[in-house]
N, C-alpha and C positions, 0 to 999 in steps of 0.2 A: 169157645167159650171162654177159655183161659186168654187167648191173646185180645177179645177184646176187651177184656177184665185190664190187661196189663196195660191197652191202651188207654181206657177209661183213667188211672190211673197216674200213666203219665200228662194226658192235660189237665187232670183236675188240678196237679203240685204244680206246672205252669202257669195254669189261673190262680193258683195259691201268690205263686211267686210277684205274678203282674199285680195281684189283690194289694200285696205285701208294697209294691212299689207304689199304687197310684197313693197312699195317705200322706209318703214321703214326698210326689207330684204338687199335690191339692195344697202342699205347706210350703215346699220351695219356691216354686212359682209367684203366686203373691207376694213370696218374701222378698223374691230378686225384682220382682214388680216395684211394690216396696221402696226395696232400696234406688232403682233407679230413680224414681220421681218424687224420691224424697230426700234423699243423699247427695244425689248432685246437685237441686237447686240449693240445699242447704251449705257444703261447697262454695259453691257461687257467692253463695252471698256473705257467706265469711271469709271468702277475698273480697268482697266490695266491703266487708265493713273493715277487714285488715286496711285496705287502701283508705277508705275512709280516717282510720284511726291513727294513721302516719300523716295526714296530712293535718291534724290539730296538733299544735306545737304545745310541747311538756315534756321538761327535764332532759331525758336523753330521746327523747321520741319513741314512736314506736309505741305498743301497748304499756308497756311498764309508766313513761309517760304517763299517760294518760289513769294509767290507774289509782299510781298515789297522788 
């Protein structure tokens, strides 16, 4: 009887570890997907914007030239 109780405790502790890990996964996976879907297009848009800004003449060129 004691052995089965110990087994049950081990299984429950393992389950507890998994249950603690699940919320982390639930938070992390959408966050990673969000980063991949949102940040990469933003970086791409930033790069294209910078390229477009460089074309615009003004002062010493670049972003500072268009902002001032």
